[in-house]
C-alpha positions as CSV (number, residue, x, y, z in Angstrom):
1,M,17.2,-5.3,9.2
2,K,14.8,-5.0,12.2
3,R,12.3,-2.7,10.6
4,I,10.2,-2.9,7.5
5,L,10.8,0.2,5.4
6,Y,7.6,1.1,3.6
7,I,8.2,2.0,0.0
8,I,4.8,3.3,-1.2
9,L,4.0,4.2,-4.8
10,P,5.7,7.4,-6.1
11,F,2.4,9.2,-6.2
12,V,2.0,8.9,-2.4
13,I,3.4,12.0,-0.8
14,A,6.3,12.0,1.6
15,G,5.3,12.0,5.2
16,L,4.1,8.4,5.2
17,F,2.9,8.5,8.8
18,S,0.7,11.6,8.3
19,C,-3.0,11.1,9.0
20,N,-3.8,13.4,6.1
21,D,-4.6,12.5,2.5
22,S,-1.5,10.7,1.2
23,K,-1.7,10.8,-2.5
24,D,-0.2,13.5,-4.7
25,D,-2.3,13.8,-7.8
26,S,0.2,16.2,-9.4
27,V,2.6,13.4,-10.0
28,V,0.3,11.1,-12.0
29,E,-1.6,12.5,-14.9
30,Y,-5.3,11.6,-14.7
31,D,-6.4,9.1,-17.4
32,S,-10.2,9.4,-17.9
33,T,-10.3,6.1,-19.8
34,A,-8.8,4.1,-17.0
35,L,-10.7,2.2,-14.3
36,H,-9.6,3.9,-11.1
37,V,-9.5,1.8,-7.9
38,A,-8.5,3.2,-4.5
39,L,-6.7,0.9,-2.1
40,V,-4.2,0.6,0.7
41,P,-0.9,-1.3,0.3
42,T,-1.8,-4.4,2.2
43,M,-1.0,-8.1,1.5
44,D,-4.6,-8.9,0.4
45,N,-4.3,-6.4,-2.4
46,L,-1.0,-8.0,-3.7
47,P,-2.9,-9.9,-6.5
48,L,-4.3,-6.6,-7.8
49,Y,-0.8,-5.0,-7.8
50,Y,0.7,-8.1,-9.4
51,A,-1.9,-8.2,-12.1
52,K,-1.3,-4.6,-12.9
53,E,2.5,-4.7,-12.8
54,T,3.1,-7.9,-14.7
55,G,0.8,-7.0,-17.6
56,I,-2.1,-9.4,-16.8
57,Y,-4.6,-6.5,-17.0
58,D,-3.0,-5.3,-20.2
59,S,-3.4,-8.7,-21.7
60,L,-7.1,-8.6,-20.9
61,G,-7.5,-5.2,-22.4
62,L,-8.2,-3.4,-19.1
63,N,-6.7,0.0,-18.6
64,I,-6.6,0.3,-14.8
65,E,-5.1,2.7,-12.3
66,L,-4.5,1.6,-8.7
67,L,-4.6,4.7,-6.5
68,T,-2.7,3.9,-3.3
69,Y,-3.3,5.7,0.0
70,S,-1.8,5.1,3.4
71,S,-5.2,5.1,5.2
72,A,-8.5,3.4,4.4
73,M,-10.3,6.6,5.3
74,D,-8.5,8.5,2.5
75,C,-9.4,5.6,0.1
76,D,-13.0,5.9,1.1
77,T,-13.0,9.7,0.7
78,A,-11.6,9.4,-2.8
79,F,-14.3,6.9,-3.7
80,T,-17.2,8.8,-2.2
81,N,-16.0,12.0,-3.7
82,G,-15.9,10.4,-7.2
83,E,-12.1,10.6,-7.6
84,A,-12.1,6.8,-7.8
85,D,-14.5,4.5,-9.6
86,G,-14.1,1.8,-7.0
87,V,-12.4,1.0,-3.7
88,V,-11.1,-1.9,-1.8
89,S,-12.8,-1.3,1.5
90,D,-15.0,-3.4,3.9
91,I,-18.5,-4.7,4.1
92,V,-19.3,-2.6,7.2
93,K,-18.7,0.6,5.2
94,A,-20.5,-0.8,2.2
95,N,-23.6,-1.3,4.3
96,I,-23.4,2.2,5.8
97,W,-23.0,3.9,2.4
98,R,-25.8,2.0,0.8
99,S,-28.2,2.7,3.7
100,R,-27.4,6.4,3.5
101,G,-28.3,6.7,-0.2
102,D,-24.9,6.1,-1.9
103,S,-25.6,3.9,-4.9
104,V,-22.8,1.3,-4.4
105,K,-22.4,-2.4,-5.1
106,V,-20.0,-5.0,-3.8
107,V,-18.6,-7.0,-6.7
108,M,-16.1,-9.2,-4.9
109,R,-13.8,-9.5,-1.8
110,T,-10.1,-9.8,-1.5
111,D,-8.3,-12.1,0.9
112,L,-8.1,-9.9,3.9
113,N,-7.2,-11.1,7.4
114,L,-7.0,-8.8,10.3
115,F,-5.0,-9.4,13.5
116,L,-5.3,-8.0,17.0
117,M,-1.6,-7.4,18.0
118,S,-0.4,-6.6,21.5
119,T,2.8,-4.6,22.0
120,H,5.9,-6.1,23.5
121,S,5.8,-3.7,26.5
122,S,2.2,-4.6,27.3
123,R,3.1,-8.3,27.9
124,I,-0.4,-9.3,26.8
125,K,-0.1,-12.8,25.3
126,S,-3.8,-13.8,25.5
127,V,-6.9,-12.1,24.1
128,N,-8.5,-12.7,27.4
129,N,-6.3,-10.1,29.0
130,I,-7.3,-7.0,27.1
131,K,-9.7,-5.6,29.7
132,E,-9.3,-1.8,29.9
133,K,-6.4,-1.9,27.5
134,I,-5.8,0.6,24.6
135,M,-6.0,-1.0,21.1
136,A,-5.9,1.3,18.0
137,I,-8.5,1.0,15.3
138,T,-10.3,3.0,12.6
139,R,-13.9,3.8,13.6
140,N,-17.1,2.6,11.9
141,S,-15.1,0.0,10.0
142,A,-14.2,-3.6,9.9
143,L,-11.6,-3.0,12.6
144,D,-14.2,-1.4,14.9
145,Y,-16.6,-4.2,14.3
146,M,-14.0,-6.8,15.0
147,A,-13.0,-5.0,18.2
148,D,-16.6,-5.4,19.5
149,K,-16.7,-9.0,18.4
150,V,-13.5,-9.7,20.3
151,M,-15.0,-8.3,23.4
152,E,-18.2,-10.4,22.9
153,H,-15.9,-13.4,22.3
154,I,-14.2,-13.0,25.7
155,K,-17.5,-12.0,27.3
156,L,-16.5,-8.5,28.5
157,P,-18.5,-5.3,28.1
158,L,-17.7,-3.4,25.0
159,L,-16.7,-0.3,27.0
160,Q,-13.9,-2.1,28.7
161,L,-11.7,-1.8,25.7
162,N,-10.3,1.7,24.8
163,K,-10.2,2.2,21.0
164,P,-8.3,5.3,19.9
165,Q,-8.8,6.1,16.2
166,I,-5.6,6.0,14.2
167,N,-6.5,6.1,10.5
168,D,-3.1,5.9,8.9
169,I,-2.2,2.2,8.8
170,A,1.5,2.7,8.8
171,L,1.2,5.1,11.7
172,R,-0.9,2.6,13.6
173,C,1.8,0.0,13.0
174,K,4.6,2.4,14.0
175,M,2.9,3.3,17.2
176,T,2.6,-0.4,18.0
177,D,6.3,-0.9,17.3
178,Q,7.1,2.0,19.6
179,N,4.8,0.6,22.4
180,Q,2.7,3.8,22.4
181,Y,-0.5,1.8,23.0
182,D,-1.2,-1.7,24.3
183,G,-1.8,-2.8,20.7
184,A,-3.6,-2.4,17.5
185,F,-5.7,-4.1,14.9
186,L,-3.5,-4.7,11.8
187,P,-3.6,-6.5,8.4
188,E,-0.6,-8.1,6.8
189,P,2.2,-7.2,6.2
190,Y,1.9,-4.7,9.1
191,A,1.2,-7.5,11.5
192,M,4.4,-9.2,10.4
193,E,6.4,-6.0,11.1
194,A,4.8,-5.6,14.6
195,E,5.5,-9.3,15.4
196,N,9.1,-8.8,14.2
197,N,9.4,-6.0,16.8
198,G,8.1,-8.1,19.6
199,A,4.3,-7.8,19.3
200,H,2.1,-10.8,19.8
201,R,-0.8,-12.1,17.6
202,L,-3.8,-12.5,19.9
203,I,-6.6,-13.3,17.5
204,S,-7.4,-13.0,13.8
205,S,-10.6,-12.1,11.9
206,S,-10.4,-15.4,10.0
207,E,-10.8,-17.4,13.2
208,L,-13.3,-15.0,14.8
209,I,-15.7,-13.6,12.3
210,G,-14.5,-14.3,8.7
211,N,-13.5,-12.1,5.8
212,L,-14.8,-8.5,5.9
213,S,-13.2,-7.1,2.8
214,A,-15.3,-5.7,-0.1
215,V,-14.4,-4.4,-3.5
216,I,-17.0,-1.7,-4.1
217,F,-18.0,0.3,-7.2
218,H,-20.6,3.0,-7.8
219,D,-23.8,1.6,-9.5
220,S,-23.2,3.9,-12.4
221,I,-19.7,2.4,-13.0
222,V,-21.1,-1.1,-12.7
223,A,-23.6,-0.3,-15.4
224,K,-21.2,1.6,-17.7
225,R,-18.1,-0.5,-17.2
226,N,-19.5,-4.0,-16.6
227,D,-17.0,-5.6,-18.9
228,D,-14.0,-3.8,-17.3
229,I,-15.1,-5.0,-13.8
230,H,-15.3,-8.5,-15.1
231,K,-11.8,-8.2,-16.4
232,L,-10.6,-6.8,-13.0
233,V,-12.0,-9.9,-11.3
234,E,-10.6,-12.2,-14.0
235,G,-7.2,-10.6,-13.7
236,Y,-7.3,-10.9,-9.9
237,D,-7.9,-14.7,-10.2
238,I,-5.1,-15.1,-12.7
239,A,-2.8,-13.3,-10.4
240,V,-3.9,-15.4,-7.4
241,N,-3.1,-18.6,-9.3
242,R,0.3,-17.4,-10.4
243,L,1.3,-16.0,-7.0
244,N,0.3,-19.3,-5.4
245,A,2.3,-21.3,-8.0
246,L,5.4,-19.1,-7.4
247,N,5.1,-19.5,-3.7
248,E,4.5,-23.3,-3.9
249,R,7.7,-23.8,-5.8
250,G,9.7,-21.4,-3.7
251,D,10.3,-18.9,-6.4
252,K,9.9,-15.7,-4.4
253,D,11.9,-13.3,-6.7
254,M,8.9,-12.0,-8.7
255,I,6.5,-11.7,-5.8
256,Y,9.1,-10.2,-3.6
257,T,9.9,-7.6,-6.3
258,I,6.2,-6.7,-6.6
259,K,5.7,-6.7,-2.9
260,T,8.7,-4.4,-2.1
261,K,7.6,-2.0,-4.8
262,F,4.0,-1.7,-3.7
263,I,3.7,-2.9,-0.1
264,S,6.9,-3.1,1.9
265,E,10.5,-4.4,2.2
266,I,10.5,-7.3,4.6
267,P,13.5,-9.1,6.0
268,D,13.9,-12.6,4.6
269,T,13.7,-14.0,8.2
270,I,10.0,-13.0,8.4
271,L,9.0,-12.9,4.8
272,S,5.9,-15.1,4.2
273,Y,3.1,-15.1,1.8
274,P,-0.4,-16.5,2.3
275,V,-2.1,-19.0,0.0
276,F,-4.4,-16.5,-1.8
277,K,-8.0,-17.4,-2.5
278,A,-9.9,-16.8,-5.7
279,S,-12.4,-14.0,-5.9
280,S,-15.7,-14.6,-4.1
281,M,-18.7,-12.9,-2.6
282,P,-19.0,-11.8,1.0
283,D,-20.8,-14.3,3.2
284,A,-24.5,-13.4,3.6
285,K,-24.3,-13.9,7.4
286,I,-21.4,-11.4,7.6
287,V,-23.4,-8.9,5.5
288,S,-26.3,-9.3,7.9
289,S,-24.2,-9.2,11.1
290,T,-22.3,-6.1,10.1
291,A,-25.5,-4.3,9.1
292,E,-27.0,-5.2,12.5
293,W,-23.9,-3.9,14.2
294,A,-23.9,-0.7,12.2
295,N,-27.6,-0.2,12.9
296,G,-27.0,-0.6,16.6
297,R,-24.5,2.2,16.3
298,T,-27.2,4.3,14.6
299,L,-25.0,4.4,11.5
300,M,-27.6,2.9,9.2
301,K,-30.5,5.0,7.9
302,R,-32.4,2.0,6.6
303,T,-32.2,-1.8,6.1
304,V,-30.2,-3.0,3.2
305,S,-30.7,-6.4,1.7
306,F,-28.0,-8.7,0.5
307,G,-29.2,-8.6,-3.1
308,E,-29.4,-4.9,-3.0
309,L,-25.8,-4.5,-1.8
310,V,-24.0,-7.4,-3.5
311,D,-23.7,-8.1,-7.2
312,S,-22.8,-11.8,-7.5
313,T,-22.6,-11.9,-11.3
314,F,-18.9,-11.0,-11.3
315,T,-17.7,-14.1,-9.4
316,K,-20.1,-16.7,-10.8
317,K,-18.2,-19.6,-12.3
318,K,-17.9,-19.3,-16.1
């Protein structure tokens, strides 16, 4: 199999590569007692899916619904409109939202790593050769921030990189596979698919700027459902330990089953899993750097402090 066939949750509508809202609420009955978290089907979210699917959250007494979307923008819209209690997003957006008056808190981060991928036809094998190339992103996000940091890294003016906005993550990957642009910024497992179709990994967020992911909740939810958020984090860490143990002993059956159900079906020849890290807080320097970047883009309405944005009580060692 040369392609990864994306098998998204049943409540995601057909037309996977549409840039419109990708969740069909008519399929799943809304449960007002559940903790609703919006997310995209990426590798860093595998522990959340694993904890839900294998009953870890049930054992902790947490009723949770994971609302899967094919674009981060749709996740963010569901969160800001109140359709979701929380969202797995990024620290750039968290800063922007808080500065604009949205009462939000970052409670932890997932294990996100972003990759700048160049297409096979572009023949770009070094990050130093992206001057005036076209690399797809999502605007005002971690991807946008990373794109500018890449240009700073190679000491080129920011305007010498063309950055079309492609919000749907699967579409961004598909366009990379089809050589429609020079490349794109992708997380796993989409980076694996692109690489399987001839793309090259030029640089990753982990080696350039660090982890930009953020699990964000409305302040009102943090106050009302504090215990449930603690259980979400606890279940995430249990899932991380189990996934790492399964991977270490080479028992991929369970994680492959969860992954194919919620993320993608990947050929065995390229199937690989990261060593997941336990829940933690965003780095203070990253919070400050992303806020400074967003302010330079006039996206921030006021300064937001680390303590105002981040609630560190959920990842403190017990």
